[in-house]
N, C-alpha and C positions, 0 to 999 in steps of 0.2 A: 400737160393736160389736153385732149381733144375738144374739139368743138361742141361735142355733147356734153362733156362733162362740165366745159366752161358754162354753158348754157344752163345747166341742172343747179351748178353754184349761184349763179346770177337770180335764177329762179326761186332759190331757197332764200336768198337775200330779199327779195322782192315780197316774196310772201308775209314778211315780218310786219309788212306795213297792215295786213290784216290778221293777223292772230301769231301769236308766239310759237317755237318749236315744241313739240310735244315730247314728254318725258321719256326717257331711256332709263330703266329701272331694274338692276340686278334683284331678282327674286329668290329671297333664301328657302322658300318653300320647296319650288322647282331645282334648285341648286342642290338642295340636300338629298331628294330622291333620286335624282341622276347621276349624283356625284361629279355635275359639271358648274359651270360659270353660267348659268342661265340669266340673259337679258331680256328684257322687254321693251321693246320697240311701242309706247302706248299711243298708238293711231285712234283707239279707240277713245282717246282724252282731248281729241280735236275740237273746234267749236261744234262742229256736224255729228261729233262722235265716230268719225270714218276717214282715211284718208283720200276720200275720193274729191274734198275740196282740193285738194295740189292741184290734179289733172285739171278742173274745172277752172280754177285760178291760170294757170300757166297758159289754158287753150283760149279764154278770153283774153286774156294781157296781150298774147302776140295777134291774136284779130284785131284789137282795138290799136297795136302800136303802127298797123300799116292802114288800117281802115278807121279812122275816129268817127267817123259817120254811123258805121254799122251800130244798129240800136236794138236789133231782136236776134236774139237765141232761142234755139227749140233743142229740146232734148226728149226721148221717151225712156222714162224709169217709174219703176214702184217703190225705190228705195234709197240707196246712199247717194248713187249720181245725183237724183233729183233733190237732195236735200242740201248736197254740195253747189250743185249749178245753183239754187236758189239763195245759198248766201253770197255766193260770187256775184249774182248779178243787182242785189242789194248794193254791195260794197262798190262797185263800177258804175253804179245807178243806169244801167242800160236794161230792157224790158225782156223776163224771160217768160216762154209759154213752155210748161211742162206737162207734158199727156202722161196719164197714168192708167193703167187698167181700170172700169169698173169695181173689179174686184178688189182693189187696194185697201187694207184697212184704213179705216177712219186717223187712226192716231199719227201712220205715215203722211196722210195726207195733209193734216193739221200741223204737223212738224215742217214741212215742206213750205206750208203758207207762212208759217211763224219766220222760219229763217229768212223769206225773199220778201216779206212785206208787202208794201203796195209795188213791188217791181216788177212781180211775175203774177203770171195767172195760170191755175191749174186746170185743164183741161180731162174729165174722166171719160175716155172713149176704148171698146173693146172690152170681151170679156178674157181676152187672151193676149198674151204679149205683142205677138205678131200683128195682130190688129191694130194695138194701139202704138206700135213703131209705125206701120204705114201710113196711118193717122196724121202722125207727127211729120215723117217727111213729106207728104203732101201739103200739111199746111205750110210749112217750111220753104218749101220751092215757090208756092203761091205768092206768098208773101215777103220774098227775098228774104230770107233769114239765114244766119248762121247755125247747121246743126250740129250739135255736140256730141260725138259718141262717148259713151261710159269708159271704152279703152280701146278701139280701132282709130287713133287719131296719132300721129307722132308727137304732137305739140301735149296731149294728156299723157302717153306715155313719159315724156320728159318732164313732165309734173311729178308724175309718181315716182319718178327716179329721186326724187328730191327724200323720200322717206330715207332711203339707204346712206344718201349723202349727209343727212343731218345725223343718223345714228353712228356713223363711221368716225364725225367730228366730235360726238358727244363721247364716244369710246375711245378717242385718243388711238386706236389700234383695229387692226382688222381682226375679226373673230374668225375661229377656226369654221364655224357652221353657221351659214344664215339659213333659217327656215322661213319660207313664203307661201301664203295661202294664194291659190290659182283660181279666177274664174275667169273672165274674158282674158288675161294676160297683159292687162296696162302695166301692174305693179313688177309682176316677175321681168317681164321683157326690157322695163326700164333699169332694174336692178341689174339685170345680165348685161344689158349694154354698157351703162355705168362703170361696173367692176372688171370689164375688158382691159382695161388701162391699168389697174391695180397692179403695184410692184408686188403685192400678194396674195393670190386670188383663195376665197373661202371656199369652202364647197358649200353648192348650193343645194337645198332642198326643196324641191316644189309638191306641194300638198292640194288635191282636191278631194271634194265630196266623192264617195263611190257612184251616187247618182247622177253625177255631172261631168265625169271624167273626161272631157273634150281634149285637155291636151294630151296624157297620156294616149288616147287613140290616134292623136295627129301625129304625135312622135312616130307611133308604131307603125304608121302607114306611110310616114312621109309625105302626107300631103295635110290638107284641113282635110277632117271629118264633121259631117253632121250628126248628132247623137240621134237617134230613132225616139228615145223616150229620156226625159229628165225629171229627176226625183229633186222638186223643188224645197224640200225642208231646209238645207242650207241655201237660203235663197240670197245671199250675197256672194255665192262663188258657185250656184248652179248654172252654168252655160252649156248650150246645147253645140256651141260650136267656136272656138276661140277665134279671137279677130286677125284679120289677114296682118296688119302691121306688128302686131304682139308674137305671132307665129313665124314670121319671117326673120326674127331674133331668136326665139325659142327652139326654130326644127334641129339645130345641133345637139339641143341637151343630151345626156344620157337617159335613156327611156327609166333606167333603175333608179334614177335620183327622182322619178315622178311617183309619190305616193297618192294612193286612192284611200280614204278612210271612210268607213261606214257611220253612215248618219246617226245610228243609235251611240256610237262609243263618243263621237262630238259632244253627245248630251251628256255623259258622264264628267267630262272636262269643263263643261257649263257650270255644271252645278259644283263641283270641286273647288273651281276659281272662284264662285260666289259665296261659297258655303266656310271655304279655309281662308281665302285672300279678300274678301270683300270687293272683288273685280266683276263689272258685269260686261260679258261678252257675248254678243250675238253667234250664232252658228258659224258663220264664216271666221268669225275673229277669233274663234277658239281653234281653228284647225292647227295652227302652227305649232301651239302648246301641246294639242293632243298628237301630233306626229312625233313626240318626243318619246312616246311608248315604242314606237319601231325603231326609234333611234338609241336606245338606252346602250346598246353594248359599243356604238360607234363612237358616242360623245361624252363617255365618262374620262374626266381630266381636261376636259376639252373648254373653250368658252364657245357659248351659242346664242347667235340673237334670233328671236321670235318676233315677228312682226304680228302683232295683235292689230287686226286691220279693222277691226269695227265693234260696237259696244251699242248697237240700236238694237234691244233686246225690246219685245214687248212682254211683259211681264203677264200677259193671258195665256202666254205661251208655255207658261212653267210649269203646268202640270203635265202637258204633253211632254216637256224635256225630263220629269221626273220620271216619269212612266216610263219611257225609252230608255234611259239610263239603267234603271232598276232591271229592265228585260236584257239589256245586255251584260248586265254583270251577274245576272242567273238569280236574283234573289225576287223574281216577280215572274209568276207563270198565270198562265190561264187554262184552263182544260173544261172539257164537257165531259161529265158523268152521268153515267145510267143510273139514276138512283131507284132500284125496287121500290116496289110502292106498296110498303108493307109497314106496320108499326116497328119505330125504332130504327129503321134504316137509316135516317138522317142522325140519331144519336149514336149510332155505330161509326159513322162516317166521322164525326165532329170528336170522337174519342182518337181517334188517329193522328189529329194535328198534334205538333210538339208545342213546346213551349214558346218558341219564337216564331211560330206560323201563324197569321192572324189574315183573316178572309176580307178581303178588299171588294169582292165582288160576289153574289150570290141572286141568282135568277133562272126561275123553272122556265124553260123554252117551249115547252109543249105540255099542256096539263091536260090533256084528254087520255093520255094511254092509260091504260087498266093495270098492266102489269110495271112499265119502268117509264121515269120521267126523265127527259135531257136537261140537266142542270148545268149552265155557265156557270164556273168558280174562279174566281181570280185569287189568287193567295201572295203575299206577300212574307218573305221570311229573312233571317240574317244572314245565313250562307247558303251557297248554291247546293250543298249537301244534302241540306235538310230535304231537298225534293226527293232526292233518292230513297232516302228513308221513309218518305213518305208513300213514294208509288210503290216500294215491296208490300207494305202494310194493305194497301189499296189491292195489288193482286194476289194476297194471301188471303183476304177476304172474299176474294171472286168477283171485287167490282170492277165493272168494265168503264175506262176512260180513255179521252184522247186529248193528248197534249197539242194545242194549238198555238202555242206561243208563238213560232217561227211563221205559220201560216198568215202571212200580210193580206191576202185575200179575206180570208175571215175574221181576223183581227178588225180589219177597217170596219167591214161589215157590223160585227155584234157587240166590239168595245167602243 
């Protein structure tokens, strides 16, 4: 066992002073669907409902082991890293100052304060994360603190590698495939580095949200890339630029093993795991499970380990998640109908709806037209093919309509 793996093993043992190992569970539902042995490493069941507690613990422990007088730790985060650091600061009895954007949901702020108690201070600064990060780094330098990166830190990477070390100990074997969510690269790079000395190496699959595929971009380019824009829906994994330390480890991975998953499709997995299994996963936590849809032909008859990286899901987002899932499955559509301004026109339209079609939205967009009125209509149904039947009836009757379901600009504006 090389020095890195020894350090990971020691870190895992040290963490037992703060929290027990997270469960490894064979999931019968997923195993049946994919004809494989699918195991979930339930990092969503850690004390802070994500694996981020591991990297924070290891980094702080390393600093304190060489400098016991270091009493100030600083980070910038709006999510799981903030909560992990807060919990660890309380455990070690050191002060933590956590900078969060002003736009951070109150629920996340309160959870961070609960985990940190009197040991931490939350500072809200900046409308955007870059502003928050700059303020945190400036404060840290001014007060001689130790800045704790969420992923771009060798000690954090080492701490995140305890996830796979723990999982392999629980499985007592090496699975055929390990599926890893990727954000800044701490977990994935730690896993790659840990497995380099393994006697049998599993196939590693790296999963990013389409709106934050910074690893894929960097691997394809052969150097670090900063994405021009990022979709923050999968907020635990949407990173514009993967970390330098993680990329040094990950730059040799095969580009074909890096998957980009559409955000709307992730929503179908969130709702499925909640409704069928009673498992609450945040969007980033559902990435590895959702990726099984793309791996179905490859994993049949094999053992598969999925890291469910987090379960900090704000249930106020559930209506949006359900909406996006329905749109992806093709069972909900929005369209703008030019409705003739004549008696019976609305009744004629309603008669075209099938028994499984339900109007979820009906709104006149313009009421002053003499001959036609534009109507925004949202319809839910049970099967995607029902829309083809409806649209055929509308065409035959001479109704003019425009399906805007895939027009993100219009949908975001009017829905």
